[in-house]
C-alpha positions in Angstrom: -13.6 7.6 9.5 -10.7 5.9 10.2 -7.9 6.9 9.4 -4.2 5.5 8.7 -0.8 7.7 9.5 1.8 7.2 5.7 4.2 6.2 8.9 1.7 2.5 8.7 0.2 2.5 5.8 3.2 0.6 4.1 2.8 -2.0 7.2 -1.7 -1.2 6.7 -1.1 -2.1 3.0 0.3 -5.2 2.9 -2.2 -7.1 5.2 -5.7 -8.4 3.6 -8.5 -7.3 2.2 -11.2 -8.6 4.0 -8.4 -7.7 7.4 -8.0 -4.1 6.0 -12.1 -3.6 5.3 -12.2 -4.8 9.1 -9.7 -1.8 10.4 -11.7 0.5 8.0 -15.0 -0.1 9.7 -14.1 0.2 13.0 -13.9 4.3 12.9 -10.5 4.0 14.5 -7.0 6.6 14.6 -3.9 4.6 14.0 -1.1 6.9 14.4 1.6 4.0 15.4 2.4 0.3 14.4 1.3 -0.5 18.7 -2.4 0.5 17.7 -2.0 -1.2 14.4 -1.2 -4.4 16.6 -4.6 -3.4 19.2 -6.3 -3.3 16.9 -5.5 -6.1 15.0 -5.6 -7.2 19.0 -8.9 -6.7 19.4 -9.9 -9.1 16.1 -8.5 -12.3 17.0 -10.0 -11.5 20.9 -13.6 -11.1 19.3 -12.8 -13.7 16.4 -12.3 -15.9 19.6 -15.5 -15.7 21.7 
């Protein structure tokens, strides 16, 4: 189950529903903005493959 910290939640909440669902499906722990950026970068890289 994915976890989004309360400090990052406001940034996460402005993302599109599709993007939020992709992030949540990864079962990741997002504790900092850097964690969120890393997951977003991974999604972009996978989309380019």
